[in-house]
C-alpha positions as CSV (number, residue, x, y, z in Angstrom):
1,M,-14.2,-12.5,-26.0
2,A,-13.2,-15.7,-27.5
3,D,-10.2,-14.1,-29.2
4,V,-8.9,-12.4,-26.1
5,F,-6.9,-15.4,-25.1
6,A,-3.9,-16.6,-27.1
7,A,-3.8,-20.1,-28.5
8,D,-2.6,-21.6,-25.3
9,G,-5.6,-20.4,-23.5
10,A,-3.6,-18.9,-20.6
11,T,-2.0,-15.8,-22.2
12,I,-3.4,-12.5,-23.6
13,G,-1.5,-10.5,-26.3
14,E,2.0,-11.2,-27.5
15,P,4.4,-12.2,-24.7
16,A,7.3,-10.8,-26.8
17,I,5.8,-7.3,-26.9
18,N,4.9,-7.5,-23.2
19,I,8.4,-8.6,-22.3
20,S,9.9,-5.7,-24.4
21,I,7.8,-3.1,-22.6
22,F,8.6,-4.6,-19.2
23,G,12.3,-4.6,-20.1
24,A,12.2,-1.0,-21.3
25,F,10.8,0.2,-18.0
26,V,13.2,-1.8,-16.0
27,L,16.2,-0.5,-17.9
28,V,15.1,3.1,-17.6
29,T,14.4,2.8,-13.9
30,L,17.7,0.9,-13.3
31,F,19.5,3.8,-15.0
32,I,17.7,6.3,-12.8
33,T,18.5,4.3,-9.7
34,F,22.2,4.2,-10.5
35,R,22.2,7.9,-11.1
36,A,20.5,8.5,-7.8
37,S,22.9,6.2,-5.9
38,R,25.7,8.7,-6.6
39,T,24.2,11.2,-4.2
40,N,23.7,8.7,-1.3
41,K,26.4,9.9,1.0
42,S,24.6,9.9,4.4
43,A,21.8,8.3,6.3
44,A,19.6,11.3,5.4
45,D,20.3,10.7,1.7
46,Y,19.5,7.0,1.9
47,Y,16.3,7.3,4.2
48,A,14.9,10.8,3.2
49,A,16.5,11.7,-0.2
50,G,18.4,14.5,1.5
51,R,15.2,16.3,2.4
52,N,15.3,18.3,-0.9
53,I,12.3,16.8,-2.7
54,T,9.8,19.6,-3.6
55,G,6.1,19.5,-2.6
56,T,4.9,18.9,-6.1
57,Q,7.5,16.1,-6.7
58,N,6.6,14.5,-3.4
59,G,2.9,14.7,-4.1
60,L,3.6,12.8,-7.4
61,A,5.8,10.3,-5.5
62,I,3.1,9.9,-2.8
63,A,0.6,9.1,-5.5
64,G,3.1,6.6,-7.0
65,D,3.5,5.1,-3.6
66,Y,-0.2,4.9,-2.7
67,L,-1.6,3.9,-6.1
68,S,-0.6,0.3,-5.8
69,A,-1.5,-2.8,-7.7
70,A,-4.6,-2.9,-5.6
71,S,-5.7,0.4,-6.9
72,F,-5.1,-0.5,-10.6
73,L,-5.8,-4.2,-10.8
74,G,-7.8,-5.0,-7.7
75,I,-10.3,-2.1,-7.7
76,A,-10.9,-2.3,-11.4
77,G,-11.7,-6.0,-11.0
78,A,-13.9,-5.4,-8.0
79,I,-15.9,-2.8,-9.8
80,A,-16.2,-5.1,-12.9
81,I,-17.5,-8.0,-10.8
82,Y,-19.4,-6.3,-7.9
83,G,-20.1,-2.9,-9.4
84,Y,-21.1,-0.4,-6.7
85,D,-19.6,-2.3,-3.9
86,G,-16.3,-2.5,-5.7
87,F,-16.2,1.3,-5.9
88,L,-16.4,1.5,-2.2
89,Y,-12.7,0.7,-2.1
90,S,-11.9,3.8,-4.1
91,I,-14.1,6.0,-1.9
92,G,-12.4,4.7,1.3
93,F,-8.9,5.0,-0.1
94,L,-9.5,8.6,-1.2
95,V,-11.4,9.9,1.9
96,A,-8.6,8.5,4.0
97,W,-6.3,11.3,2.7
98,L,-8.4,13.9,4.5
99,V,-7.5,12.2,7.8
100,A,-3.8,12.2,6.8
101,L,-3.9,15.8,5.7
102,L,-5.7,17.2,8.7
103,L,-4.2,15.1,11.5
104,V,-0.8,13.8,10.8
105,A,1.1,15.0,7.6
106,E,2.5,18.3,8.8
107,L,2.9,17.3,12.4
108,M,4.7,14.1,11.6
109,R,7.1,15.9,9.2
110,N,7.9,18.5,11.8
111,T,8.6,16.1,14.5
112,A,10.3,13.0,13.0
113,R,13.7,12.6,11.4
114,F,13.4,9.3,9.5
115,T,10.7,7.0,10.8
116,M,7.3,6.9,12.5
117,A,9.0,5.8,15.7
118,D,10.9,9.1,15.9
119,V,7.5,10.7,16.8
120,L,6.1,7.8,19.0
121,A,9.3,7.6,21.1
122,F,9.9,11.4,21.4
123,R,8.5,11.7,24.9
124,M,8.5,8.0,25.9
125,R,11.1,5.4,26.9
126,Q,13.1,5.0,23.7
127,G,13.9,1.2,23.7
128,P,10.4,-0.4,24.2
129,V,8.5,2.1,22.1
130,R,10.9,2.1,19.1
131,T,11.0,-1.7,19.2
132,A,7.2,-1.8,19.2
133,A,6.9,0.7,16.4
134,A,9.5,-1.2,14.3
135,I,7.6,-4.5,14.7
136,S,4.3,-2.8,13.7
137,T,6.0,-1.3,10.7
138,L,7.4,-4.7,9.6
139,F,3.9,-6.3,9.9
140,V,2.1,-3.6,7.9
141,S,4.9,-3.6,5.2
142,L,4.7,-7.4,4.9
143,F,1.0,-7.5,4.4
144,Y,1.2,-4.8,1.8
145,L,4.2,-6.5,0.1
146,L,2.3,-9.8,0.1
147,A,-0.5,-8.1,-1.9
148,Q,1.9,-6.5,-4.4
149,M,3.8,-9.8,-4.9
150,A,0.6,-11.7,-5.6
151,G,-0.4,-9.0,-8.1
152,A,2.9,-9.2,-9.8
153,G,2.9,-12.9,-10.1
154,G,-0.6,-13.1,-11.5
155,L,-0.1,-10.2,-13.9
156,V,3.2,-11.3,-15.4
157,A,2.2,-15.0,-15.5
158,L,-0.9,-13.9,-17.5
159,L,1.1,-11.6,-19.9
160,L,4.2,-13.7,-20.5
161,G,2.4,-17.0,-21.1
162,V,3.8,-18.9,-18.1
163,S,1.6,-21.3,-16.4
164,G,1.7,-23.6,-13.4
165,A,2.6,-22.8,-9.7
166,A,6.3,-23.2,-10.2
167,A,6.4,-20.7,-13.1
168,E,4.3,-18.1,-11.3
169,A,6.5,-18.5,-8.2
170,L,9.5,-17.8,-10.3
171,V,7.9,-14.6,-11.6
172,V,7.4,-13.5,-7.9
173,V,11.0,-14.3,-7.2
174,V,12.2,-12.1,-10.1
175,V,10.0,-9.2,-9.1
176,G,11.3,-9.5,-5.5
177,G,14.9,-9.5,-6.7
178,L,14.3,-6.3,-8.7
179,M,12.7,-4.7,-5.7
180,I,15.6,-5.5,-3.5
181,F,18.1,-4.2,-6.0
182,Y,16.2,-0.8,-6.3
183,V,16.4,-0.3,-2.6
184,L,20.0,-1.5,-2.1
185,V,21.3,0.8,-4.8
186,G,19.0,3.8,-5.0
187,G,17.8,4.3,-1.5
188,M,14.9,6.8,-1.0
189,R,16.0,9.1,-3.8
190,G,16.1,6.4,-6.4
191,T,12.8,5.1,-5.1
192,T,11.2,8.5,-5.3
193,Y,12.1,9.0,-8.9
194,V,10.8,5.6,-9.8
195,Q,7.5,6.4,-8.0
196,M,7.2,9.7,-9.8
197,I,7.7,8.1,-13.2
198,K,5.3,5.3,-12.3
199,A,2.6,7.7,-11.1
200,T,2.8,9.7,-14.4
201,L,2.6,6.5,-16.5
202,L,-0.2,5.0,-14.4
203,I,-2.4,8.1,-14.4
204,A,-1.8,8.7,-18.1
205,G,-2.5,5.0,-18.9
206,A,-5.7,5.1,-16.9
207,L,-6.8,8.3,-18.7
208,V,-6.2,6.8,-22.1
209,M,-8.3,3.7,-21.1
210,T,-11.0,5.9,-19.6
211,I,-11.3,8.1,-22.8
212,W,-11.3,4.9,-25.0
213,V,-14.0,3.2,-23.0
214,L,-16.2,6.4,-23.0
215,A,-15.6,6.7,-26.7
216,E,-17.1,3.2,-27.2
217,Y,-20.3,4.6,-25.7
218,G,-20.4,8.0,-27.3
219,F,-18.9,9.7,-24.2
220,N,-22.1,9.0,-22.4
221,L,-21.6,7.6,-18.9
222,S,-25.2,6.4,-18.7
223,S,-24.7,4.3,-21.9
224,L,-21.6,2.8,-20.3
225,L,-23.5,1.9,-17.2
226,G,-26.3,0.5,-19.4
227,G,-23.8,-1.7,-21.2
228,A,-22.5,-3.0,-17.8
229,V,-26.1,-3.8,-16.8
230,S,-26.7,-5.6,-20.1
231,S,-23.6,-7.7,-19.5
232,E,-23.7,-8.3,-15.8
233,G,-27.3,-7.5,-14.6
234,Q,-28.9,-4.7,-12.6
235,Q,-27.0,-5.6,-9.4
236,V,-23.8,-3.9,-10.6
237,L,-25.5,-0.5,-10.1
238,S,-27.0,-1.4,-6.7
239,P,-25.4,-1.6,-3.3
240,G,-25.2,-5.1,-1.8
241,A,-23.6,-7.3,-4.4
242,Q,-20.7,-8.0,-2.2
243,Y,-21.5,-6.5,1.2
244,G,-25.2,-6.6,1.5
245,V,-25.9,-10.3,1.2
246,S,-26.2,-10.8,5.0
247,G,-25.8,-9.0,8.3
248,T,-22.3,-10.3,8.5
249,T,-21.3,-8.8,5.2
250,R,-22.8,-5.5,6.2
251,L,-20.7,-5.5,9.3
252,D,-17.7,-6.4,7.0
253,F,-18.4,-3.3,5.0
254,I,-18.3,-1.1,8.1
255,S,-15.1,-2.8,9.2
256,L,-13.6,-2.3,5.7
257,A,-14.6,1.3,5.7
258,L,-13.0,2.0,9.1
259,A,-9.8,0.3,8.0
260,L,-9.5,2.2,4.7
261,V,-10.4,5.6,6.1
262,L,-8.2,5.4,9.2
263,G,-5.4,3.2,7.8
264,T,-3.7,5.7,5.5
265,A,-2.7,8.0,8.3
266,G,-0.9,5.0,10.0
267,L,0.9,3.6,7.0
268,P,4.6,3.8,7.7
269,H,5.7,4.0,4.0
270,V,3.3,6.9,3.4
271,L,4.3,8.7,6.6
272,M,8.0,8.3,5.6
273,R,7.4,10.3,2.4
274,F,6.7,13.4,4.5
275,Y,10.3,13.4,5.7
276,T,11.7,13.9,2.2
277,V,10.5,17.5,1.9
278,P,12.4,20.6,3.3
279,T,9.5,22.4,5.0
280,A,6.1,21.9,6.5
281,K,4.5,23.9,3.7
282,D,5.9,21.4,1.2
283,A,4.4,18.6,3.3
284,R,1.0,20.2,3.1
285,K,1.5,20.9,-0.6
286,S,2.5,17.3,-1.3
287,V,-0.7,16.0,0.3
288,V,-2.9,18.4,-1.7
289,W,-1.2,17.3,-4.9
290,A,-1.6,13.6,-3.9
291,I,-5.3,14.1,-3.2
292,W,-6.0,15.6,-6.6
293,L,-3.9,13.0,-8.5
294,I,-5.3,10.0,-6.5
295,G,-8.9,11.4,-6.8
296,A,-8.6,11.7,-10.6
297,F,-7.2,8.2,-10.8
298,Y,-10.1,6.7,-8.8
299,L,-12.6,8.4,-11.1
300,F,-10.8,6.8,-14.0
301,S,-11.0,3.4,-12.2
302,L,-14.8,3.7,-12.1
303,V,-15.0,3.9,-15.9
304,I,-12.3,1.2,-16.3
305,G,-14.1,-1.2,-14.0
306,Y,-17.6,-0.8,-15.5
307,G,-15.9,-0.9,-18.9
308,A,-14.4,-4.2,-18.1
309,G,-17.7,-5.5,-16.9
310,A,-19.5,-4.3,-20.1
311,L,-16.9,-5.2,-22.7
312,V,-15.1,-8.2,-21.3
313,G,-17.7,-9.7,-18.9
314,S,-17.3,-11.3,-15.4
315,E,-17.1,-14.9,-16.7
316,A,-14.0,-14.1,-18.9
317,I,-12.4,-12.1,-16.1
318,L,-12.8,-14.8,-13.5
319,A,-11.7,-17.5,-15.9
320,A,-8.4,-15.7,-16.6
321,P,-5.1,-16.3,-14.8
322,G,-5.2,-13.8,-11.9
323,G,-9.0,-13.9,-11.7
324,V,-10.5,-10.6,-10.6
325,N,-7.1,-8.9,-10.9
326,A,-7.1,-9.5,-14.7
327,A,-9.9,-7.1,-15.5
328,A,-7.8,-4.1,-16.5
329,P,-5.4,-6.0,-18.7
330,L,-8.3,-7.9,-20.4
331,L,-10.1,-4.6,-21.1
332,A,-6.9,-3.1,-22.5
333,F,-6.6,-6.0,-25.0
334,E,-10.3,-5.7,-25.9
335,L,-9.9,-2.0,-26.6
336,G,-6.5,-1.7,-28.3
337,G,-5.2,-5.1,-28.9
338,T,-1.6,-6.2,-28.2
339,V,0.0,-2.8,-28.2
340,L,-2.4,-1.2,-25.6
341,L,-2.2,-4.3,-23.5
342,G,1.6,-4.2,-23.5
343,I,1.6,-0.6,-22.5
344,I,-1.0,-1.1,-19.7
345,A,0.8,-4.2,-18.5
346,G,4.0,-2.3,-18.4
347,V,2.3,0.4,-16.4
348,A,0.9,-2.2,-13.9
349,F,4.4,-3.8,-13.6
350,A,5.9,-0.3,-12.9
351,T,3.2,0.2,-10.3
352,I,4.1,-2.9,-8.5
353,L,7.9,-2.3,-8.6
354,A,7.6,1.3,-7.3
355,V,5.3,0.4,-4.4
356,V,7.3,-2.6,-3.2
357,A,10.5,-0.6,-3.3
358,G,8.9,2.1,-1.1
359,L,7.6,-0.5,1.3
360,T,10.9,-2.3,1.5
361,I,13.0,0.8,2.2
362,T,10.5,1.9,4.9
363,A,10.6,-1.5,6.7
364,S,14.4,-1.7,6.5
365,A,14.8,1.9,7.6
366,S,12.6,1.2,10.6
367,F,14.6,-1.8,11.8
368,A,18.0,-0.2,11.1
369,H,17.2,3.2,12.6
370,D,14.8,2.3,15.4
371,V,16.1,-1.1,16.6
372,Y,19.7,-1.3,15.6
373,A,20.9,2.3,15.9
374,S,18.6,3.6,18.6
375,V,17.9,0.5,20.8
376,L,20.8,-1.9,20.4
377,K,23.6,0.8,19.8
378,K,22.0,3.5,22.0
379,G,22.5,6.0,19.2
380,Q,26.3,5.4,19.1
381,V,26.6,4.2,15.6
382,E,28.1,5.5,12.4
383,A,25.7,6.4,9.6
384,N,27.4,4.1,7.2
385,A,26.9,1.1,9.6
386,E,23.2,2.0,10.0
387,V,22.7,2.1,6.3
388,R,24.5,-1.2,5.8
389,V,22.1,-2.8,8.3
390,A,19.2,-1.3,6.5
391,R,20.4,-2.9,3.2
392,I,20.8,-6.3,4.9
393,T,17.3,-6.0,6.4
394,A,15.9,-5.1,2.9
395,V,17.2,-8.4,1.6
396,V,15.6,-10.4,4.5
397,I,12.3,-8.6,4.1
398,G,12.3,-9.2,0.4
399,A,12.9,-12.9,0.8
400,V,10.0,-13.2,3.4
401,S,7.6,-11.2,1.2
402,I,8.5,-13.4,-1.8
403,G,7.5,-16.5,0.1
404,L,4.3,-15.0,1.4
405,G,3.5,-13.6,-2.0
406,I,3.7,-17.0,-3.6
407,L,1.2,-18.4,-1.1
408,A,-1.2,-15.5,-1.7
409,L,-0.9,-15.8,-5.5
410,Q,-1.7,-19.5,-5.4
411,A,-4.7,-18.8,-3.2
412,G,-6.1,-16.3,-5.8
413,I,-7.1,-13.6,-3.2
414,N,-8.1,-10.2,-4.6
415,I,-5.1,-7.9,-3.9
416,A,-7.3,-4.9,-3.1
417,F,-8.7,-7.0,-0.3
418,L,-5.2,-7.9,0.9
419,V,-4.2,-4.3,1.0
420,A,-7.3,-3.6,3.1
421,L,-5.9,-6.0,5.7
422,A,-2.7,-4.0,5.7
423,F,-4.7,-0.8,6.3
424,A,-6.5,-2.6,9.2
425,V,-3.2,-3.4,10.9
426,A,-2.0,0.2,10.3
427,A,-5.2,1.7,11.7
428,S,-5.2,-0.7,14.7
429,A,-1.5,-0.7,15.7
430,N,-0.3,2.8,14.6
431,L,-2.9,5.4,14.3
432,P,-4.2,5.4,17.9
433,T,-0.6,5.7,19.2
434,I,0.2,8.5,16.8
435,L,-2.9,10.5,17.7
436,Y,-2.4,10.0,21.5
437,T,1.2,11.0,21.2
438,L,0.5,14.2,19.3
439,F,-2.6,15.3,21.1
440,W,-2.8,13.8,24.6
441,K,-0.3,15.2,27.1
442,D,-0.9,12.5,29.7
443,F,-0.1,9.7,27.4
444,T,2.6,7.3,28.8
445,T,5.0,4.7,27.6
446,Q,2.7,1.9,28.9
447,G,-0.2,3.3,27.0
448,A,1.8,3.4,23.8
449,L,2.9,-0.2,24.2
450,W,-0.6,-1.4,25.1
451,S,-2.0,0.4,22.1
452,I,0.6,-0.8,19.6
453,Y,1.0,-4.4,20.7
454,G,-2.7,-4.8,21.7
455,G,-3.9,-3.4,18.3
456,L,-1.3,-5.5,16.4
457,I,-2.0,-8.8,18.3
458,V,-5.8,-8.5,18.1
459,C,-5.8,-7.5,14.5
460,I,-3.4,-10.2,13.3
461,G,-5.1,-12.8,15.6
462,L,-8.5,-12.0,14.1
463,I,-7.1,-12.2,10.6
464,I,-5.6,-15.7,11.3
465,F,-8.9,-17.0,12.6
466,S,-11.0,-15.3,9.9
467,P,-12.3,-16.8,6.6
468,V,-9.4,-15.1,4.8
469,V,-6.9,-17.6,6.1
470,S,-9.0,-20.8,6.4
471,G,-12.5,-22.3,6.2
472,S,-13.6,-21.0,2.7
473,E,-12.9,-21.8,-0.9
474,T,-11.1,-18.4,-1.4
475,A,-9.0,-18.8,1.8
476,M,-5.2,-18.9,1.7
477,F,-5.4,-22.4,3.2
478,S,-8.7,-23.9,2.0
479,N,-7.9,-27.5,3.1
480,F,-8.5,-26.9,6.8
481,D,-10.7,-24.7,9.0
482,I,-9.7,-22.8,12.1
483,A,-11.9,-19.8,11.4
484,W,-14.2,-18.6,14.2
485,F,-14.2,-14.8,13.6
486,P,-16.9,-14.2,11.0
487,L,-15.6,-10.9,9.5
488,R,-13.1,-10.8,6.7
489,N,-11.6,-7.5,7.9
490,P,-11.0,-7.1,11.6
491,G,-11.0,-3.2,11.8
492,L,-14.4,-2.9,13.4
493,V,-13.1,-4.7,16.5
494,S,-9.3,-4.1,16.5
495,I,-9.3,-0.3,15.9
496,P,-11.7,0.7,18.8
497,L,-10.0,-1.8,21.0
498,S,-6.5,-0.3,20.3
499,F,-7.8,3.2,21.2
500,F,-9.2,1.7,24.4
501,L,-6.0,-0.1,25.3
502,G,-4.0,3.1,24.8
503,W,-6.3,4.9,27.2
504,L,-6.4,2.1,29.8
505,G,-2.7,1.5,29.8
506,T,-2.1,5.2,30.4
507,K,-4.7,5.4,33.2
508,I,-3.4,2.5,35.2
509,S,0.3,3.3,34.6
510,K,2.3,4.5,37.6
511,E,4.6,6.4,35.2
512,K,4.2,10.2,35.3
513,P,3.9,11.7,31.8
514,D,6.8,13.9,30.7
515,V,5.0,17.2,30.5
516,D,8.1,19.2,29.4
517,K,8.7,16.8,26.6
518,Y,5.1,17.0,25.5
519,A,5.4,20.8,25.4
520,E,8.6,20.5,23.3
521,L,6.8,18.0,21.0
522,E,3.8,20.3,20.6
523,V,6.0,23.3,19.7
524,R,8.1,21.3,17.3
525,S,5.1,19.6,15.6
526,L,3.2,23.0,15.1
527,T,6.2,25.1,14.1
528,G,8.8,22.8,12.7
529,I,11.5,24.1,15.0
530,G,14.2,21.5,15.4
531,A,12.8,19.2,12.7
532,E,16.3,18.8,11.2
533,K,17.9,17.7,14.4
534,A,18.4,14.1,15.3
535,V,15.8,12.6,17.6
536,A,18.0,11.0,20.2
537,H,17.4,11.3,23.9
């Protein structure tokens, strides 16, 4: 591995080639975004791509939206370093789609118009519920964006030969600027096409690396695992390297699993993808396609992760800029030299840009549609004005995520772990309210507010007072200690508590549930009748 790093010791490959491949992808996607912007004539075009994306296309776009930098860089690194325990991320992310498919995908598509709040506020008081849903959406999106920005900064700094905190921060700013531009110009349609291209490139790139790694070991998986054991030790094949060290880490694993499995069904940017298809059948079809594509990718990630452990080694991975997240690029260089590295780096860069664009348009749409148009303007607003507010919001969200991403990058936190925190917030603040709204006829506005705000406040609070933020060497702020909550993922506490608060708030509420509205919601969610109509009451 001595020759993996360039002469300056902080770069792998040839920065000129890496920049060329990055530039080619950016130019292609900018062209597509400009073409897509010509069809953005209404709010439905900007938010939902005119609802004319096919199930197959949407499945590919969902895979592009879901397979983030955490999936490609973070999970590969976690498997390379921790082996079996690192693969638990893949299992959780994949199994989560069964929850999304069986409980929310079709029902949400049939009921909502543009955002998650369209469903949550359908039979509740519009103002408070839409505001709560928008706040929750913004927090989930910011956590997710923070992870992607950190991944972008570490990857590009590694591949372009920049070093130092200022240079890495500049990289994050550039990525954030591109993200904002995609959303401002292309809207959901442009974002969808970028995600489809990115998913194709990512899965193809992972397939090439998988075949290449297996070829190194005679297409024998046992030989590959043996190589990983020779390099890293027997622990990479045994449970417990990361989550079995103590009772606390075992609880952390249970907490992580809950967050991953339940979080997907509450992720606003994933739910918003269901509104781009014309029928409920297409919504189901898109999830089935997404499951197959994502499942195949996570199998590839297992080979890539163990391949990195065997061929690169944990010491070289941890010593590289970006730390754990550098495993896949280092493996690409070890296998195919500068060219393969440039291609894989371009794919990773495409991954980050596509995901952050999807997150940004979701967060901006939630504020513009739910807070500005529905709450502040009481539904009396022109579509052009609403879209203009969404674009302004996208700029603000982009700026905030850039700042937080720089902090996360400098702390060196594994981005798969950061995404797991976003899943915990989604599972705590969103999923209980979604399930109660869809399936419990007695659910009330007070129950919804208690569930959303209670889950959000508890989850964020526990994260703030956890070892993730302070009190440990890998914390975002390692120079002080306010940590008293022992778990690194709060899902074990915050998710059940949010379900309980939703139930308790409903039971002690003096408000009578709107039974007629629930009946209408039930019919619409199961049949799709009225799905095209505006949700404004």
